[in-house]
C-alpha positions as CSV (number, residue, x, y, z in Angstrom):
1,X,5.4,15.3,-6.8
2,X,9.0,16.6,-6.9
3,X,9.0,20.4,-6.8
4,X,11.1,22.3,-9.2
5,X,13.7,24.4,-7.4
6,X,15.1,26.9,-9.9
7,X,18.8,26.8,-10.3
8,X,19.2,30.5,-9.3
9,X,17.3,30.0,-6.1
10,X,19.0,26.9,-4.7
11,X,21.9,28.6,-2.9
12,X,19.7,31.4,-1.6
13,X,17.1,29.1,-0.1
14,X,19.6,27.0,1.7
15,X,21.8,29.9,2.9
16,X,18.7,31.8,4.0
17,X,18.2,29.3,6.9
18,X,21.7,30.1,8.2
19,X,23.3,26.9,7.0
20,X,27.1,27.1,6.6
21,X,28.1,28.5,3.3
22,X,31.0,26.1,2.7
23,X,28.8,23.1,3.4
24,X,26.1,24.4,1.1
25,X,28.6,25.1,-1.7
26,X,30.0,21.6,-1.4
27,X,26.5,20.1,-1.5
28,X,25.5,22.1,-4.6
29,X,28.7,21.2,-6.4
30,X,28.1,17.6,-5.7
31,X,24.5,17.9,-6.9
32,X,25.7,19.3,-10.2
33,X,28.2,16.5,-10.6
34,X,25.9,13.6,-10.1
35,X,24.1,12.4,-13.2
36,X,26.7,13.6,-15.6
37,X,27.3,10.1,-17.0
38,X,23.9,8.5,-16.7
39,X,23.6,8.2,-20.5
40,X,26.1,5.4,-20.2
41,X,24.4,3.8,-17.1
42,X,25.0,0.0,-16.8
43,X,25.9,-2.6,-14.2
44,X,29.6,-1.7,-14.4
45,X,29.1,2.0,-13.6
46,X,26.4,1.4,-10.9
47,X,28.9,1.1,-8.0
48,X,30.6,4.4,-8.9
49,X,27.5,6.4,-9.4
50,X,25.6,5.0,-6.5
51,X,28.5,5.8,-4.2
52,X,28.5,9.4,-5.5
53,X,24.8,9.8,-5.0
54,X,24.9,8.1,-1.6
55,X,27.5,10.5,-0.4
56,X,25.4,13.5,-1.7
57,X,22.4,12.2,0.2
58,X,24.3,11.9,3.4
59,X,25.6,15.5,3.0
60,X,22.1,16.7,2.3
61,X,20.7,14.9,5.4
62,X,23.5,16.3,7.5
63,X,22.5,19.8,6.5
64,X,18.8,19.0,7.2
65,X,19.8,17.8,10.7
66,X,21.1,21.3,11.5
67,X,17.7,22.8,11.1
68,X,15.1,22.7,13.9
69,X,12.5,19.9,13.8
70,X,10.2,20.4,10.9
71,X,7.2,21.5,12.9
72,X,9.2,24.2,14.6
73,X,10.9,25.8,11.7
74,X,10.5,29.4,10.7
75,X,9.5,30.3,7.2
76,X,13.1,30.6,5.9
77,X,14.0,27.3,7.5
78,X,10.9,25.6,6.0
79,X,12.0,26.9,2.6
80,X,15.5,25.4,3.1
81,X,14.2,22.1,4.3
82,X,11.7,21.8,1.4
83,X,14.4,22.7,-1.1
84,X,16.8,20.2,0.3
85,X,14.3,17.3,0.3
86,X,13.2,18.0,-3.3
87,X,16.7,18.6,-4.7
88,X,17.7,15.2,-3.3
89,X,14.5,13.7,-4.6
90,X,15.1,15.0,-8.1
91,X,18.7,13.5,-8.1
92,X,17.5,10.2,-6.8
93,X,14.6,10.0,-9.3
94,X,17.0,10.5,-12.2
95,X,19.4,7.9,-10.8
96,X,16.7,5.3,-10.5
97,X,15.4,6.1,-14.0
98,X,18.9,5.4,-15.4
99,X,19.7,2.4,-13.2
100,X,16.5,0.6,-12.5
101,X,17.3,-2.3,-14.8
102,X,20.8,-3.1,-13.4
103,X,19.6,-2.5,-9.9
104,X,16.7,-4.9,-10.2
105,X,18.8,-7.5,-12.1
106,X,21.4,-7.4,-9.2
107,X,18.8,-7.7,-6.4
108,X,16.9,-10.5,-8.1
109,X,19.8,-12.3,-9.7
110,X,18.5,-11.4,-13.2
111,X,14.9,-12.1,-12.1
112,X,15.6,-15.6,-11.0
113,X,14.6,-14.6,-7.4
114,X,11.1,-13.3,-6.5
115,X,11.5,-10.6,-3.9
116,X,8.5,-8.9,-2.2
117,X,8.4,-5.1,-1.9
118,X,9.7,-5.1,1.6
119,X,12.5,-7.5,0.7
120,X,13.5,-5.3,-2.2
121,X,13.5,-2.2,0.0
122,X,16.0,-3.7,2.5
123,X,18.1,-5.4,-0.1
124,X,18.2,-2.1,-2.0
125,X,19.3,-0.2,1.1
126,X,22.2,-2.6,1.4
127,X,23.1,-2.2,-2.2
128,X,22.7,1.6,-2.3
129,X,23.8,2.9,1.1
130,X,22.7,6.5,1.6
131,X,20.2,6.5,-1.2
132,X,17.6,4.1,0.2
133,X,16.9,4.1,4.0
134,X,17.7,1.1,6.1
135,X,15.4,-0.5,8.6
136,X,17.4,1.0,11.4
137,X,17.2,4.5,10.0
138,X,13.5,4.3,9.6
139,X,13.1,2.8,13.1
140,X,14.9,5.8,14.5
141,X,12.9,8.2,12.3
142,X,9.7,6.6,13.6
143,X,10.4,8.0,17.1
144,X,9.4,11.4,15.7
145,X,5.9,12.6,15.0
146,X,4.9,12.6,11.4
147,X,5.0,16.4,11.4
148,X,8.7,16.3,12.1
149,X,9.8,13.9,9.4
150,X,11.6,15.2,6.4
151,X,10.9,12.0,4.5
152,X,13.5,9.3,4.2
153,X,10.7,7.2,2.8
154,X,10.2,9.5,-0.2
155,X,13.2,7.7,-1.7
156,X,11.5,4.4,-1.3
157,X,8.5,5.8,-3.3
158,X,10.9,7.0,-6.0
159,X,12.5,3.6,-6.2
160,X,9.3,1.7,-6.6
161,X,7.8,4.3,-8.9
162,X,10.7,3.7,-11.3
163,X,10.7,-0.1,-11.0
164,X,7.0,-0.3,-11.7
165,X,7.4,2.2,-14.6
166,X,9.4,-0.5,-16.5
167,X,7.0,-3.0,-18.0
168,X,9.2,-6.1,-17.6
169,X,10.4,-5.2,-14.1
170,X,7.0,-4.1,-13.0
171,X,5.2,-7.2,-14.1
172,X,7.9,-9.4,-12.4
173,X,7.5,-7.5,-9.2
174,X,3.7,-7.5,-9.3
175,X,3.7,-11.2,-9.9
176,X,6.2,-11.8,-7.1
177,X,3.8,-10.1,-4.7
178,X,1.1,-12.7,-5.6
179,X,3.2,-15.6,-4.3
180,X,2.0,-17.0,-0.9
181,X,3.8,-15.7,2.1
182,X,6.3,-17.7,4.0
183,X,4.0,-17.4,7.1
184,X,1.1,-18.9,5.2
185,X,3.2,-21.9,3.9
186,X,4.4,-22.5,7.5
187,X,0.8,-22.5,8.9
188,X,-0.9,-24.3,6.1
189,X,-0.6,-27.9,7.6
190,X,-1.9,-26.7,10.9
191,X,-4.8,-24.8,9.3
192,X,-5.8,-27.9,7.3
193,X,-5.6,-30.1,10.4
194,X,-7.4,-27.8,12.9
195,X,-9.6,-25.7,10.6
196,X,-8.9,-22.5,12.5
197,X,-6.0,-20.2,13.4
198,X,-5.8,-17.1,15.7
199,X,-3.2,-14.8,14.1
200,X,-3.8,-12.0,16.5
201,X,-5.1,-9.2,14.3
202,X,-7.0,-11.8,12.2
203,X,-8.8,-15.0,12.9
204,X,-9.3,-17.5,10.1
205,X,-11.7,-20.5,10.1
206,X,-12.8,-23.2,7.8
207,X,-16.5,-23.8,7.9
208,X,-17.7,-26.4,5.5
209,X,-16.4,-25.4,2.0
210,X,-15.8,-21.7,2.9
211,X,-13.0,-20.0,4.6
212,X,-13.8,-17.1,7.0
213,X,-11.4,-14.3,7.5
214,X,-12.3,-12.2,10.5
215,X,-10.6,-8.8,11.1
216,X,-9.8,-8.6,14.8
217,X,-8.3,-5.2,15.8
218,X,-11.0,-4.2,18.3
219,X,-9.3,-1.2,20.0
220,X,-9.2,0.6,16.6
221,X,-12.5,-0.6,15.2
222,X,-10.8,-3.1,13.0
223,X,-8.6,-0.4,11.4
224,X,-5.6,-1.5,9.3
225,X,-1.9,-0.8,10.0
226,X,1.5,-2.3,9.9
227,X,0.6,-4.8,12.7
228,X,-2.5,-6.1,11.0
229,X,-1.4,-6.3,7.4
230,X,0.9,-9.4,7.7
231,X,-1.7,-11.5,9.4
232,X,-4.4,-10.4,7.0
233,X,-2.4,-11.5,4.0
234,X,-1.4,-14.8,5.6
235,X,-5.0,-15.6,6.3
236,X,-6.0,-14.7,2.7
237,X,-3.2,-17.1,1.5
238,X,-4.4,-19.9,3.7
239,X,-7.9,-19.7,2.4
240,X,-6.6,-19.7,-1.2
241,X,-4.2,-22.6,-0.5
242,X,-6.5,-24.8,1.4
243,X,-7.5,-27.5,-1.1
244,X,-11.0,-28.1,0.4
245,X,-12.1,-24.5,0.6
246,X,-13.9,-23.2,-2.4
247,X,-14.6,-19.5,-1.5
248,X,-13.6,-16.9,1.1
249,X,-15.7,-14.7,3.4
250,X,-14.4,-11.4,4.9
251,X,-16.1,-10.0,8.0
252,X,-15.2,-7.9,11.0
253,X,-15.1,-9.4,14.5
254,X,-17.1,-7.8,17.3
255,X,-15.6,-4.8,19.1
256,X,-15.8,-3.7,22.8
257,X,-16.1,0.1,22.0
258,X,-18.9,1.6,24.1
259,X,-20.7,2.9,21.1
260,X,-20.7,-0.5,19.3
261,X,-20.6,-2.8,22.3
262,X,-20.5,-6.4,21.1
263,X,-21.4,-5.5,17.5
264,X,-19.4,-6.6,14.5
265,X,-17.6,-3.8,12.6
266,X,-16.2,-4.3,9.1
267,X,-13.3,-1.8,8.9
268,X,-12.5,1.7,10.1
269,X,-9.8,2.0,7.3
270,X,-6.2,2.9,8.0
271,X,-5.1,3.7,11.6
272,X,-4.9,7.5,11.4
273,X,-3.6,7.8,14.9
274,X,-0.6,5.6,14.0
275,X,0.1,7.8,11.0
276,X,0.0,11.0,13.1
277,X,2.3,9.5,15.7
278,X,4.8,8.7,13.0
279,X,4.6,4.9,13.4
280,X,2.9,3.9,10.2
281,X,5.3,2.9,7.3
282,X,5.1,4.1,3.7
283,X,5.7,0.5,2.6
284,X,2.3,-0.5,4.1
285,X,0.6,1.2,1.1
286,X,2.5,-0.8,-1.5
287,X,2.5,-4.2,0.3
288,X,-1.3,-3.9,1.0
289,X,-2.4,-3.1,-2.5
290,X,0.2,-5.3,-4.3
291,X,-0.2,-8.2,-1.8
292,X,-3.4,-8.6,0.2
293,X,-5.8,-6.7,-2.0
294,X,-4.4,-7.9,-5.3
295,X,-4.5,-11.5,-4.1
296,X,-8.2,-11.1,-3.2
297,X,-8.7,-9.8,-6.7
298,X,-6.3,-12.0,-8.7
299,X,-5.4,-15.0,-6.5
300,X,-2.0,-16.6,-6.1
301,X,0.6,-16.6,-8.8
302,X,1.8,-19.8,-10.4
303,X,5.4,-21.0,-10.6
304,X,6.9,-23.3,-13.2
305,X,8.4,-26.7,-12.5
306,X,11.7,-25.2,-11.5
307,X,10.0,-22.9,-9.0
308,X,10.4,-19.7,-11.0
309,X,7.7,-17.2,-11.7
310,X,5.7,-17.8,-14.9
311,X,5.3,-14.3,-16.4
312,X,3.7,-14.4,-19.8
313,X,1.7,-11.2,-20.3
314,X,0.6,-12.3,-23.7
315,X,-1.1,-15.4,-22.3
316,X,-4.1,-15.8,-19.9
317,X,-3.3,-15.3,-16.2
318,X,-2.2,-18.5,-14.4
319,X,-3.6,-17.9,-10.9
320,X,-5.1,-19.9,-8.1
321,X,-8.2,-17.9,-7.1
322,X,-11.5,-18.3,-5.4
323,X,-14.6,-16.0,-5.2
324,X,-14.9,-13.7,-2.2
325,X,-17.8,-12.4,-0.2
326,X,-17.6,-9.4,2.1
327,X,-20.1,-8.7,4.9
328,X,-20.3,-5.1,5.9
329,X,-21.4,-4.7,9.5
330,X,-21.5,-1.0,10.6
331,X,-19.3,0.7,8.1
332,X,-16.5,0.2,5.6
333,X,-14.4,3.4,5.8
334,X,-11.5,4.2,3.6
335,X,-9.5,1.0,3.2
336,X,-12.6,-1.0,4.1
337,X,-14.4,0.5,1.2
338,X,-11.4,-0.3,-1.1
339,X,-11.8,-3.9,-0.1
340,X,-15.3,-4.0,-1.5
341,X,-13.9,-3.1,-4.9
342,X,-12.2,-6.5,-5.3
343,X,-15.0,-8.6,-3.9
344,X,-17.3,-10.8,-6.0
345,X,-20.3,-10.2,-3.8
346,X,-21.1,-7.9,-0.9
347,X,-23.8,-8.2,1.8
348,X,-24.4,-5.3,4.2
349,X,-26.5,-4.7,7.3
350,X,-29.2,-2.0,6.9
351,X,-28.0,1.3,8.2
352,X,-24.3,0.6,7.3
353,X,-22.3,3.0,5.2
354,X,-19.1,3.3,3.3
355,X,-16.9,6.2,2.2
356,X,-13.4,7.1,1.0
357,X,-12.4,10.1,3.2
358,X,-9.2,10.7,1.2
359,X,-9.7,14.5,1.1
360,X,-9.9,14.6,4.9
361,X,-6.8,12.5,5.3
362,X,-4.5,13.8,2.5
363,X,-3.5,10.5,1.0
364,X,-4.5,8.5,-2.1
365,X,-7.1,5.9,-1.3
366,X,-5.2,2.8,-2.6
367,X,-6.5,1.6,-5.9
368,X,-9.9,3.2,-5.5
369,X,-9.0,5.8,-8.1
370,X,-8.4,2.9,-10.5
371,X,-11.4,0.7,-9.6
372,X,-14.2,2.9,-8.2
373,X,-15.1,4.5,-11.6
374,X,-15.9,1.1,-13.0
375,X,-18.6,0.7,-10.4
376,X,-20.0,4.2,-9.9
377,X,-18.9,6.1,-13.0
378,X,-16.2,8.7,-13.0
379,X,-18.4,11.6,-11.8
380,X,-19.6,9.8,-8.7
381,X,-16.1,8.4,-8.1
382,X,-14.7,11.9,-8.1
383,X,-17.4,13.0,-5.7
384,X,-16.5,10.1,-3.3
385,X,-12.7,10.5,-3.5
386,X,-12.3,14.3,-3.8
387,X,-15.4,15.6,-2.1
388,X,-15.9,13.1,0.7
389,X,-19.3,11.7,-0.3
390,X,-20.7,9.1,2.2
391,X,-23.0,6.4,0.8
392,X,-25.6,4.7,2.9
393,X,-26.2,1.1,1.9
394,X,-29.9,1.6,1.8
395,X,-29.6,4.4,-0.8
396,X,-29.8,3.6,-4.5
397,X,-26.3,4.9,-5.3
398,X,-24.8,2.4,-2.9
399,X,-26.2,-0.5,-4.8
400,X,-23.3,-0.2,-7.3
401,X,-21.0,-1.7,-4.6
402,X,-23.5,-3.6,-2.4
403,X,-25.5,-6.6,-3.7
404,X,-27.9,-7.1,-0.9
405,X,-28.9,-5.4,2.3
406,X,-30.5,-7.1,5.4
407,X,-31.5,-6.0,8.9
408,X,-28.9,-6.9,11.4
409,X,-30.9,-9.7,12.9
410,X,-31.1,-11.5,9.5
411,X,-27.5,-10.9,8.3
412,X,-26.0,-14.1,9.7
413,X,-28.6,-16.2,8.0
414,X,-28.1,-14.2,4.8
415,X,-24.4,-15.0,4.8
416,X,-25.1,-18.7,5.2
417,X,-27.6,-18.6,2.4
418,X,-25.3,-16.7,0.1
419,X,-22.4,-19.1,0.7
420,X,-24.6,-22.2,0.2
421,X,-26.0,-20.7,-3.0
422,X,-22.5,-19.9,-4.4
423,X,-21.0,-23.3,-3.5
424,X,-24.1,-25.3,-4.3
425,X,-24.4,-23.9,-7.9
426,X,-20.9,-25.3,-8.8
427,X,-17.6,-23.5,-8.6
428,X,-15.8,-25.0,-11.5
429,X,-16.0,-21.9,-13.6
430,X,-15.5,-19.3,-10.8
431,X,-11.8,-18.7,-11.5
432,X,-12.3,-18.7,-15.3
433,X,-15.1,-16.1,-15.0
434,X,-13.1,-13.9,-12.7
435,X,-10.2,-13.9,-15.2
436,X,-12.5,-13.2,-18.1
437,X,-14.0,-10.2,-16.3
438,X,-10.5,-8.9,-15.3
439,X,-9.1,-9.1,-18.8
440,X,-11.3,-6.2,-20.0
441,X,-11.5,-4.3,-16.7
442,X,-8.0,-4.5,-15.2
443,X,-5.3,-6.6,-16.7
444,X,-2.1,-6.9,-14.7
445,X,-0.3,-4.4,-16.9
446,X,-3.0,-1.8,-16.2
447,X,-2.5,-2.4,-12.5
448,X,1.3,-2.1,-12.8
449,X,0.9,1.3,-14.6
450,X,-1.4,2.6,-11.9
451,X,0.9,1.4,-9.1
452,X,3.9,3.3,-10.6
453,X,2.0,6.5,-10.2
454,X,0.6,5.5,-6.8
455,X,4.1,4.6,-5.5
456,X,5.5,8.0,-6.5
457,X,2.6,10.2,-5.5
458,X,1.7,8.5,-2.2
459,X,5.3,8.9,-0.9
460,X,4.9,12.7,-1.0
461,X,1.3,12.6,0.4
462,X,2.5,10.4,3.3
463,X,5.1,12.9,4.3
464,X,3.2,16.1,3.5
465,X,2.4,18.9,6.0
466,X,-1.2,18.8,4.6
467,X,-1.6,15.3,5.8
468,X,-0.7,16.4,9.4
469,X,-3.0,19.4,9.1
470,X,-5.9,17.3,7.9
471,X,-5.5,14.8,10.7
472,X,-5.5,17.5,13.3
473,X,-8.5,19.3,11.8
474,X,-10.7,16.3,11.0
475,X,-9.4,13.6,13.3
476,X,-8.5,15.5,16.5
477,X,-5.2,13.7,16.2
478,X,-3.3,15.7,18.8
479,X,-5.6,14.3,21.6
480,X,-5.5,10.7,20.4
481,X,-3.1,8.1,21.8
482,X,-1.9,4.8,20.6
């Protein structure tokens, strides 16, 4: 969260690091000036106030650049860097609070355009130079280790935190993220014709009436990162869009790792090495949970005859959805465990386990905080998320997430039997029953509210020193290479 830097300490913290007094004084005067007229914020005043704040952000980053890299700063330099990041964050947060409505109206042509999170981020950077980072700026910053980043992406978290805090804007954005991706629409005809596609990090196949999505990131034990997310969401869309397929199956592909030679592995969670090396984007967290996982949970959004989003929160959800089965081979760590929370049925091999090692990583485990208490109860969920509890699928506690457990030799047959049973019993009511369950457990507005907090808090977690410390302590991150 944004730290409060007392007014009387601002100058001292910045000057204590040896920053030029004149530049510090100019920055603090500019900081006091921004936000003076936000009570009258509207589309007409947006260019003026965004220009002022953009200039202030550039001045602040220029002062930050005069400090040593973050990991090599002395105590007084760390205090100055921390103060600068949070002074800017406070100014940006207040600006987005005042201007989120005219900003979103401008970017989406008064909500006649449906933009995804990443599209909003780059369009916002063009509209608000200096305030939101550009792709080029983030590409340059990604050449630094995570420990040396002061956090351009924090402003993205503040931006989406404010957009999602507004009910009308947030529901529009959440629904926009449920539209099929352009890549899925481009590949749909080929998938219908051939029944299979190799998307690199994912392989998708049509087998009878079921679509099979296989995670295929073998070097990292099917971990998730920026490179896997797009193909995974595309594959999900293809299964949902294919008119003949009636359900989806998630499973990990075999991996060549010496310890698991030739075995299937479900998911090792997020690619921690990529985070430590500074290569993993903040936007991954939002696009994954608002796109891929929410599509698994809710399906694809409907559009009206004119091609516009149909957003009627007072009416039942209009979504194209299908039931999903997950097959846990080996383990479902972190993000893999989060996937289980949006599945309709889960099979696992005996001896497998799942956990949410958020404490050891220093980040928020996606929507697990929202969903896990429904399955395990709040006490057990706190134990899993905050105290690193691992659950073995053969233990009674794990049965809240896993429906059936089989020896490895029998798992393939169990998958076939489960799919045959689900499809053979008739699927007409599957979508209706899913919607009826969601309406009392997690309506879209509840998800929106959660994501507002998640967007805000995860930005600070992603750029925290504690995250780096945890990865070094629990992951031996210094010795790992991409």
